[in-house]
C-alpha positions, -999 to 999 in steps of 0.1 A, spaced: 0 0 0 13 34 -9 23 58 19 -1 88 21 30 111 20 40 101 -15 18 109 -45 8 79 -65 23 82 -100 6 52 -114 -28 58 -131 -56 49 -106 -77 19 -116 -114 23 -122 -124 4 -90 -101 26 -69 -113 58 -84 -150 51 -76 -140 37 -42 -124 71 -35 -157 89 -46 -178 67 -23 -154 72 7 -155 109 3 -192 109 -2 -195 90 31 -174 117 47 -196 144 33 -227 126 45 -212 122 79 -203 159 81 -240 168 75 -250 142 101 -227 157 127 -238 192 117 -276 186 118 -278 163 148 -280 194 170 -314 203 156 -329 171 172 -313 178 206 -323 214 211 -350 208 238 -329 186 261 -298 208 256 -318 239 265 -332 222 296 -298 209 306 -277 240 300 -304 267 305 -301 281 270 -326 304 252 -336 303 216 -313 331 206 -283 312 219 -293 281 201 -299 301 169 -264 315 171 -249 281 179 -265 264 149 -268 293 125 -245 323 122 -216 311 144 -214 277 126 -217 293 92 -190 319 98 -166 293 112 -172 270 83 -167 298 58 -135 311 75 -120 276 77 -123 271 39 -94 295 30 -66 282 51 -76 246 46 -77 253 9 -41 264 11 -32 231 27 -50 213 -1 -30 232 -26 4 227 -9 2 196 12 -9 159 9 -46 161 3 -54 127 17 -37 136 50 -56 169 51 -90 152 45 -83 125 70 -72 150 97 -103 171 91 -127 141 94 -109 129 126 -110 165 141 -147 171 135 -155 137 148 -136 143 180 -153 177 183 -187 162 178 -181 135 205 -167 163 227 -200 182 224 -214 157 247 -190 167 274 -198 204 273 -209 217 307 -219 251 296 -228 273 266 -192 286 260 -178 251 259 -205 239 235 -200 269 212 -162 262 212 -165 226 202 -192 232 176 -169 259 161 -141 233 158 -166 210 141 -175 238 116 -138 248 109 -127 212 103 -157 203 81 -147 231 58 -117 211 46 -136 181 32 -149 195 0 -117 213 -12 -97 181 -7 -123 158 -22 -130 180 -53 -93 186 -59 -86 148 -58 -115 140 -81 -102 165 -106 -69 145 -107 -86 111 -108 -111 117 -136 -111 133 -170 -134 163 -173 -161 144 -191 -164 120 -162 -163 146 -134 -201 153 -134 -209 118 -124 -183 116 -96 -193 151 -84 -231 142 -85 -225 112 -62 -205 134 -38 -231 162 -37 -259 138 -31 -244 129 3 -258 158 23 -293 146 16 -284 112 30 -266 127 60 -293 151 68 -319 124 68 -297 101 88 -293 127 115 -331 125 120 -333 88 119 -302 78 138 -305 107 162 -341 99 170 -333 62 176 -303 70 198 -322 97 218 -351 73 224 -327 45 234 -306 66 258 -338 82 271 -351 48 282 -317 38 297 -312 71 314 -280 79 295 -246 62 294 -217 55 317 -183 61 301 -151 49 319 -129 77 332 -155 103 322 -186 94 342 -223 95 334 -236 111 303 -272 124 299 -291 111 269 -283 141 246 -246 139 256 -246 102 249 -260 108 214 -232 132 206 -206 108 219 -219 79 198 -224 99 166 -187 110 167 -172 75 167 -179 65 130 -159 95 118 -127 83 135 -130 49 117 -137 67 84 -106 90 89 -84 59 92 -100 44 60 -92 76 41 -57 78 55 -47 42 46 -72 33 19 -69 64 -4 -38 70 -25 -28 106 -31 -30 110 -69 -4 128 -89 -14 164 -94 -24 173 -129 2 201 -136 32 206 -158 68 210 -146 67 248 -146 35 248 -124 50 224 -100 79 247 -91 57 278 -91 36 279 -59 7 303 -63 4 332 -38 -29 346 -26 -23 375 -49 -20 350 -78 -53 334 -68 -71 368 -67 -56 378 -100 -68 346 -115 -104 351 -103 -106 388 -112 -86 388 -145 -76 355 -160 -110 338 -152 -133 367 -147 -163 345 -156 -159 330 -121 -172 362 -105 -206 359 -121 -205 322 -115 -198 328 -77 -227 353 -75 -251 329 -93 -242 300 -70 -245 322 -39 -281 331 -50 -289 294 -55 -277 285 -20 -296 315 -5 -327 301 -21 -319 266 -8 -313 276 28 -343 299 28 -364 269 15 -353 244 41 -355 269 69 -389 284 63 -410 260 42 -421 237 71 -432 268 91 -449 282 61 -468 248 56 -479 248 92 -491 284 92 -509 277 60 -528 250 79 -517 222 56 -511 201 87 -492 199 120 -455 195 126 -461 159 135 -480 151 103 -460 172 79 -425 162 92 -424 127 77 -440 138 44 -416 167 39 -387 146 50 -394 119 24 -399 145 -3 -367 162 5 -347 130 5 -361 115 -26 -361 147 -47 -327 158 -34 -311 125 -43 -329 122 -76 -318 157 -86 -282 153 -75 -278 120 -93 -295 130 -125 -278 164 -129 -248 149 -146 -271 134 -173 -280 168 -186 -244 176 -193 -243 149 -220 -213 139 -240 -193 170 -247 -156 176 -253 -135 183 -223 -129 219 -234 -166 226 -236 -178 213 -203 -174 246 -183 -196 265 -208 -221 236 -209 -225 236 -171 -229 274 -168 -255 273 -196 -274 246 -178 -272 264 -145 -289 295 -161 -317 274 -176 -323 255 -144 -325 288 -125 -354 299 -148 -371 265 -142 -374 274 -105 -397 304 -111 -430 285 -118 -422 259 -91 -417 286 -65 -450 303 -74 -469 270 -72 -452 262 -38 -459 296 -22 -495 302 -35 -509 267 -40 -542 265 -21 -538 229 -11 -510 208 3 -508 186 -28 -501 216 -50 -477 234 -26 -458 202 -19 -456 195 -57 -439 230 -61 -417 222 -31 -406 189 -46 -398 204 -80 -378 233 -63 -358 208 -43 -352 186 -73 -340 216 -95 -318 231 -68 -302 197 -61 -294 194 -98 -278 228 -97 -257 221 -67 -245 188 -82 -231 207 -112 -217 238 -95 -183 225 -84 -174 213 -120 -161 247 -134 -138 250 -104 -125 214 -108 -119 218 -146 -110 254 -151 -88 262 -121 -51 253 -120 -42 226 -96 -17 248 -77 -45 272 -66 -77 250 -69 -80 244 -31 -79 281 -23 -103 290 -50 -127 264 -37 -121 277 -2 -129 313 -12 -159 299 -31 -171 281 1 -165 313 22 -186 335 -1 -215 313 -9 -219 300 27 -219 335 42 -245 347 17 -265 315 14 -266 304 50 -269 339 65 -286 363 41 -313 341 26 -332 329 57 -326 363 74 -342 382 46 -373 359 46 -377 364 83 -372 402 82 -396 406 53 -422 384 70 -420 405 102 -424 437 82 -454 424 61 -471 410 93 -481 446 103 -494 454 68 -524 445 46 -510 410 37 -504 400 73 -522 367 69 -499 357 41 -468 375 52 -445 344 52 -458 330 19 -452 364 2 -418 370 17 -407 334 10 -419 337 -26 -403 371 -32 -369 361 -18 -368 328 -37 -379 345 -70 -353 372 -66 -326 346 -60 -337 326 -90 -337 356 -113 -304 369 -100 -289 335 -105 -300 334 -141 -286 368 -149 -253 361 -131 -249 328 -150 -257 345 -183 -231 372 -175 -206 345 -166 -212 327 -199 -207 358 -219 -174 365 -201 -163 329 -207 -169 333 -244 -148 365 -245 -120 348 -225 -118 318 -248 -124 334 -282 -88 348 -287 -74 313 -281 -97 299 -307 -108 271 -284 -138 250 -292 -159 267 -266 -181 291 -286 -215 289 -270 -241 314 -279 -250 337 -251 -287 333 -260 -292 311 -230 -329 313 -226 
């Protein structure tokens, strides 16, 4: 077996390449399980530590998102300049230890600290995985590998509810768990401790089972380590289409997080059902449509030349963004659950297709020596905007409209407006990105010569 310190110079076999994809998909799913498990434990944690809703919101929302976003840049540098397998393995091990340590927190400050470590270390998973995929697969095969990877959060998010519910019920019946040298853990603490264990095993599997691939770069690039100034110059000048692409993807994520944050509350306020009756229905719809969209997204790329794949993905992203508009209207203004849920299902399906394709231009179009940092900056920007701005705007608009003439429909109107603005902004951003890409590639007379008439 190859040492993880030494890049593997032999071409990876087909079985090994897809094994690597599945291992990193498992890591991504586990990251979402560890991230989302807190939502199921809010009530017992509040009772145990005496927390209010604002503290919980900061813990799971803004604080987690900022730490996750900030961690992407330095970890991206490590991906560019160090052994990526070791970086990924260390990140998985660290967030797993932090998750298990959450169960030992005796107060809010301690819990906030360990959850921040979870967020920071999770930020290294995607830059490492996507960079490795780009060196394992030719561009035409990247959509399939990336689709499998980006489907993982839907599995992890669902697993957090299923496994978390089972463990909380089990430890609730037993009164918790006794751990040698530590003592007795309350049921919510025991859930954290158990959930953190699988990640340690997965970290070992990555370290000893995944071979570091040879980076796809020429001799001149190998000896030319890119500085942060080089990275910013590449984004703003050499590949200026990435600016519009970043903005478009940020809008898509803003729509996604607004949707998953507010749609259940919207459905309850619209009297489509109770939390107990709607939860399983929406959970199944989210899982099925999210997986279906993620895994089918690569099929829309089709068989194109390697040099054309970036333009093809950006064009598809613009078209899919327009497809969101009728689905959002149906979801927000459907008079019955069946119509609203149908719009919700289509919205989840289309957004999951978009997110499955979004990493591809970074994997294909960014030089290896700076790919990790570009992905890190990408993660920073889209997470701050997507996780923070989208849900906040919906809530603020709903509060403002609640004192006006549409108070009975304040949430439906605000949710629809924010999602529609995000969809339209994503379309125009992607259209601008495609135009810029055509200008960048035209002087080199490369085969990419897509029409800018996207719609």
